[in-house]
C-alpha positions as CSV (number, residue, x, y, z in Angstrom):
1,M,129.4,234.1,-123.1
2,S,133.0,233.6,-123.9
3,F,135.4,235.3,-126.4
4,P,134.9,235.9,-129.4
5,Q,131.1,236.1,-129.0
6,S,131.5,238.6,-126.1
7,R,133.4,241.6,-127.4
8,L,133.1,244.6,-125.0
9,R,134.9,246.9,-127.5
10,R,131.7,246.9,-129.7
11,L,130.1,249.4,-127.3
12,R,133.1,251.7,-127.3
13,R,133.4,252.1,-131.1
14,T,131.9,255.6,-131.5
15,P,131.3,258.6,-129.2
16,T,127.5,258.1,-129.5
17,L,127.7,254.4,-128.4
18,R,130.0,255.3,-125.5
19,R,127.5,257.9,-124.3
20,M,124.6,255.5,-124.6
21,V,126.1,253.0,-122.2
22,R,127.9,255.5,-119.9
23,E,127.2,254.4,-116.3
24,T,128.2,257.6,-114.4
25,V,127.2,261.1,-115.5
26,C,128.0,264.4,-113.8
27,R,125.3,267.0,-114.3
28,V,125.5,270.7,-113.9
29,D,122.9,270.4,-111.1
30,D,125.4,268.3,-109.1
31,L,127.9,271.2,-108.8
32,I,128.4,273.7,-106.0
33,Y,130.8,276.7,-106.6
34,P,132.8,278.0,-103.6
35,L,133.2,281.8,-103.5
36,F,135.2,284.1,-101.2
37,V,133.7,287.5,-100.1
38,V,135.7,290.3,-98.6
39,P,134.7,293.7,-97.2
40,G,134.7,296.9,-99.2
41,T,134.0,297.7,-102.8
42,G,136.0,297.1,-106.0
43,R,138.2,294.4,-104.3
44,R,139.2,291.5,-106.5
45,R,142.4,289.6,-105.6
46,E,143.4,286.4,-107.3
47,I,144.5,283.6,-105.0
48,S,148.1,283.0,-106.2
49,S,147.9,279.2,-105.5
50,M,144.5,278.9,-107.1
51,P,144.5,280.5,-110.6
52,G,141.1,281.8,-111.6
53,I,139.8,282.0,-108.1
54,F,139.4,285.4,-106.4
55,Q,138.6,287.2,-103.2
56,L,135.7,289.4,-104.1
57,S,133.9,292.4,-102.5
58,P,130.0,292.0,-102.5
59,E,129.2,293.7,-105.7
60,L,131.9,291.7,-107.6
61,L,130.7,288.5,-105.8
62,V,127.3,289.1,-107.4
63,E,128.9,289.5,-110.8
64,E,130.8,286.2,-110.4
65,A,127.7,284.4,-109.2
66,G,125.9,285.8,-112.3
67,R,128.5,284.3,-114.6
68,A,128.2,280.9,-112.8
69,R,124.4,281.1,-113.2
70,E,124.7,281.8,-116.9
71,A,126.8,278.6,-117.1
72,G,124.1,276.7,-115.3
73,V,125.5,276.5,-111.8
74,G,122.6,276.8,-109.3
75,A,124.4,276.7,-106.0
76,V,127.3,278.5,-104.3
77,L,129.2,277.9,-101.0
78,L,130.1,281.2,-99.4
79,F,133.2,281.8,-97.3
80,G,133.9,285.1,-95.6
81,V,137.4,286.7,-95.4
82,A,137.3,289.1,-92.4
83,D,139.3,292.2,-91.9
84,D,138.3,292.3,-88.2
85,K,139.2,289.3,-86.0
86,D,139.2,288.6,-82.3
87,D,139.9,285.7,-80.0
88,R,136.3,284.4,-80.1
89,G,135.5,285.0,-83.7
90,N,132.7,287.4,-82.9
91,P,132.7,289.2,-86.3
92,A,131.4,285.9,-87.7
93,C,128.1,286.5,-85.9
94,A,127.6,290.2,-86.7
95,E,124.3,291.2,-88.4
96,Y,126.3,293.1,-91.0
97,G,129.3,290.8,-91.1
98,I,130.9,290.1,-94.4
99,V,129.2,286.8,-95.2
100,Q,125.9,288.4,-94.2
101,Q,126.5,291.3,-96.6
102,G,127.4,288.9,-99.4
103,L,124.3,286.8,-98.7
104,R,121.9,289.7,-98.9
105,A,123.5,290.9,-102.1
106,L,123.3,287.5,-103.7
107,K,119.7,286.8,-102.7
108,K,118.6,290.3,-103.7
109,T,119.9,289.7,-107.3
110,F,119.5,286.0,-107.6
111,P,116.7,284.9,-105.3
112,E,116.6,281.5,-106.9
113,L,120.3,280.8,-106.3
114,A,120.9,278.2,-103.6
115,V,123.3,279.9,-101.2
116,I,125.2,277.8,-98.7
117,T,127.4,279.3,-96.0
118,D,130.4,277.8,-94.3
119,V,130.0,277.9,-90.6
120,C,133.4,278.0,-88.9
121,L,135.4,280.5,-86.8
122,C,138.9,280.1,-88.3
123,A,138.7,283.1,-90.7
124,Y,137.4,285.3,-87.8
125,T,139.7,284.4,-84.9
126,S,142.9,286.2,-84.2
127,H,144.6,282.8,-83.6
128,G,143.2,281.1,-86.7
129,H,141.8,278.0,-85.0
130,C,138.3,276.8,-85.7
131,G,137.0,277.5,-82.2
132,I,137.3,279.4,-78.9
133,L,140.5,278.6,-77.0
134,R,140.9,277.6,-73.4
135,G,144.6,277.9,-73.1
136,N,146.0,276.3,-76.2
137,E,143.1,273.9,-76.7
138,V,139.8,274.5,-78.5
139,D,136.9,274.5,-76.0
140,N,134.4,272.2,-77.8
141,D,131.2,273.2,-76.0
142,E,131.8,276.9,-75.9
143,T,132.7,276.8,-79.6
144,C,129.4,275.0,-80.4
145,R,127.4,277.9,-78.8
146,Q,129.3,280.4,-80.9
147,L,128.8,278.3,-84.1
148,A,125.1,278.2,-83.4
149,A,125.0,282.0,-83.1
150,M,127.0,282.2,-86.4
151,A,124.6,279.9,-88.2
152,L,121.6,281.8,-86.9
153,S,123.0,285.1,-88.3
154,H,123.5,283.4,-91.7
155,A,120.0,282.0,-91.7
156,R,118.5,285.4,-90.8
157,A,120.4,287.0,-93.6
158,G,118.9,284.6,-96.1
159,A,121.1,281.4,-96.3
160,D,119.3,278.5,-97.8
161,M,121.7,276.1,-96.1
162,V,124.3,276.3,-93.3
163,A,127.4,274.1,-93.4
164,P,129.4,273.6,-90.2
165,S,133.0,272.7,-91.1
166,D,134.6,273.0,-87.6
167,M,134.4,269.3,-86.6
168,M,133.4,270.0,-83.0
169,D,131.4,267.3,-81.3
170,G,127.7,268.1,-81.0
171,R,127.7,271.2,-83.2
172,V,125.1,269.8,-85.5
173,A,122.6,269.4,-82.6
174,A,123.5,272.9,-81.3
175,I,122.9,274.5,-84.6
176,R,119.7,272.6,-85.4
177,N,118.2,273.4,-82.0
178,A,119.1,277.1,-82.4
179,L,117.6,277.3,-85.8
180,D,114.4,275.5,-84.8
181,D,114.0,277.6,-81.6
182,E,114.2,280.7,-83.8
183,G,111.5,279.3,-86.1
184,L,114.0,278.8,-88.9
185,T,112.9,275.2,-89.4
186,D,113.3,275.4,-93.2
187,T,117.0,276.2,-93.1
188,I,118.9,273.2,-94.4
189,L,121.9,271.9,-92.4
190,M,124.7,270.3,-94.4
191,S,127.4,268.9,-92.1
192,Y,131.0,268.5,-93.0
193,S,130.7,265.2,-91.2
194,S,134.0,263.6,-92.4
195,K,136.5,266.4,-92.6
196,F,140.1,265.1,-92.5
197,A,143.2,266.9,-91.3
198,S,144.6,267.1,-94.8
199,A,147.6,268.5,-96.6
200,F,145.4,269.4,-99.5
201,Y,143.9,272.5,-97.8
202,G,147.1,274.6,-98.3
203,P,145.8,277.0,-101.0
204,F,142.5,277.5,-99.1
205,R,144.5,278.9,-96.1
206,E,145.7,281.7,-98.4
207,A,142.2,282.2,-99.9
208,A,140.4,282.5,-96.5
209,E,143.4,283.9,-94.6
210,S,142.8,281.3,-92.0
211,A,146.1,279.5,-91.2
212,P,146.4,278.7,-87.5
213,A,148.9,280.9,-85.6
214,F,150.3,277.9,-83.7
215,G,149.9,274.1,-83.8
216,D,147.6,272.4,-86.2
217,R,144.0,271.1,-86.3
218,K,144.6,267.4,-85.7
219,T,142.8,267.4,-82.4
220,Y,139.5,268.2,-84.1
221,Q,139.8,267.3,-87.8
222,M,140.0,263.6,-88.6
223,D,143.0,261.3,-89.0
224,P,143.3,260.6,-92.7
225,A,143.9,256.9,-91.9
226,N,140.4,256.4,-90.5
227,L,137.5,255.2,-92.6
228,E,135.2,253.5,-90.0
229,E,135.4,256.7,-87.8
230,A,134.2,258.7,-90.8
231,V,131.1,256.5,-91.0
232,R,130.5,257.0,-87.2
233,E,130.9,260.7,-87.6
234,S,128.3,260.7,-90.4
235,L,125.8,258.6,-88.5
236,L,126.1,260.9,-85.4
237,D,125.6,264.0,-87.5
238,I,122.5,262.5,-89.1
239,E,121.2,261.6,-85.6
240,E,121.8,265.1,-84.5
241,G,119.7,266.6,-87.3
242,A,121.9,267.0,-90.4
243,D,119.9,267.1,-93.7
244,M,123.0,266.4,-95.8
245,I,126.5,265.2,-95.0
246,M,129.9,265.7,-96.6
247,V,133.3,264.1,-97.1
248,K,136.3,266.5,-97.4
249,P,138.7,266.2,-99.3
250,A,137.4,264.1,-102.2
251,L,140.0,262.5,-104.4
252,P,142.3,261.0,-101.7
253,F,139.1,259.7,-99.9
254,L,137.0,258.1,-102.6
255,D,136.8,254.9,-100.5
256,V,135.4,257.0,-97.6
257,I,132.8,258.6,-99.9
258,H,131.7,255.1,-101.1
259,A,131.6,253.7,-97.5
260,V,129.7,256.6,-96.1
261,K,127.1,256.5,-98.9
262,Q,126.7,252.8,-98.6
263,E,126.2,253.0,-94.8
264,T,124.0,256.0,-94.6
265,R,122.1,256.3,-97.9
266,F,121.9,260.0,-97.1
267,P,122.4,262.9,-99.5
268,L,126.1,263.2,-99.7
269,A,128.4,266.0,-100.9
270,A,132.1,265.7,-101.6
271,Y,134.5,268.7,-101.5
272,N,137.0,268.7,-104.4
273,V,139.3,270.9,-102.3
274,S,141.8,273.7,-103.1
275,G,144.9,271.5,-103.3
276,E,143.2,269.1,-105.7
277,Y,142.3,272.1,-107.9
278,A,145.8,273.6,-107.6
279,M,147.5,270.4,-108.7
280,I,145.5,270.1,-111.9
281,K,145.9,273.8,-112.6
282,A,149.7,273.6,-112.1
283,A,150.1,270.5,-114.2
284,A,147.9,272.0,-117.0
285,A,149.9,275.2,-117.0
286,N,153.1,273.2,-117.5
287,G,151.5,271.3,-120.4
288,W,151.7,268.0,-118.5
289,L,148.0,267.1,-118.8
290,D,144.8,268.2,-120.6
291,E,142.9,270.3,-118.0
292,Q,139.4,269.6,-119.3
293,R,139.9,265.9,-119.5
294,A,141.6,265.7,-116.1
295,V,138.9,267.7,-114.4
296,L,136.1,265.7,-115.9
297,E,137.8,262.4,-115.1
298,A,138.2,263.6,-111.5
299,V,134.6,264.7,-110.9
300,T,133.3,261.5,-112.6
301,G,135.4,259.5,-110.2
302,I,133.9,261.4,-107.3
303,K,130.4,260.8,-108.6
304,R,131.2,257.1,-109.2
305,A,132.3,256.7,-105.6
306,G,128.9,257.8,-104.4
307,A,128.7,261.6,-104.1
308,D,125.4,263.2,-105.0
309,L,126.9,266.7,-105.0
310,I,130.4,268.0,-105.8
311,I,131.8,271.2,-104.3
312,T,134.5,272.3,-106.7
313,Y,136.4,275.4,-107.8
314,H,136.1,274.0,-111.3
315,A,132.3,274.3,-111.3
316,K,132.0,277.1,-113.7
317,D,134.3,275.5,-116.2
318,I,132.7,272.1,-115.9
319,A,129.3,273.6,-116.5
320,G,130.6,275.1,-119.7
321,W,132.1,271.9,-120.8
322,I,129.1,269.6,-120.2
323,G,126.5,272.1,-121.0
């Protein structure tokens, strides 16, 4: 049909009509809320570059998870912030490590809450890199063994899902084999399969106290220029036993999200990272944009690109806005 018979504005005339023909919808069940747990009691420290996000001791972590549950959020991604660190990240594997404490507290209070744990050594190593060093280089295979031990300790403590974010080659297979050998065959493995060496992680380094003491992470995290490599990484992780895959960050990599989803047809998460959160918060604080509209537009774009799940620090607010 040609103009004037075909008038696309007809379906935009009222809010009800717009909702009726909306192609992409973000649901509360699509959201995963990242949380940071620290040792001790009564500890609540706001991240200066991430307004509204806090480091929380276990009892306050449970309270924050409760608020998220009341809003409708059913899944959290747990990061530990360690007081004790060493050159191998051994505190990450301790039976009573900080993530393990947070896990037990969360599952005791909210057994139905889906708790995902980040599996990476950067917050537990004295040098801040994501693995065990041999000289100034990360030893890939030795790191995989340590990551498998870390994931096992999380699963034993009650994690529903473990999520390796280190970007070592072969770590998915190492973790899957370790879990299966222990009889933990129901533990889900969500791989950060396409994690780029991005400038958008800056605020997270403050939140997790995980900045590298020297150098950078470009020898293990991906070059932001590479899309086809992201597809290969995802396919390899699926072959090694990943149940879900992830693209991180989200907004600068919407084309990667789309390509990975199209090529794999696998359950796909996208991480709307700390820098993306901080930019919107800063702009909203200065009155330069409407925070609610900007956030909802951003997560809709991530969904439209192909993500099934969105890990976002805005999760609690989004849940309140979309009900």
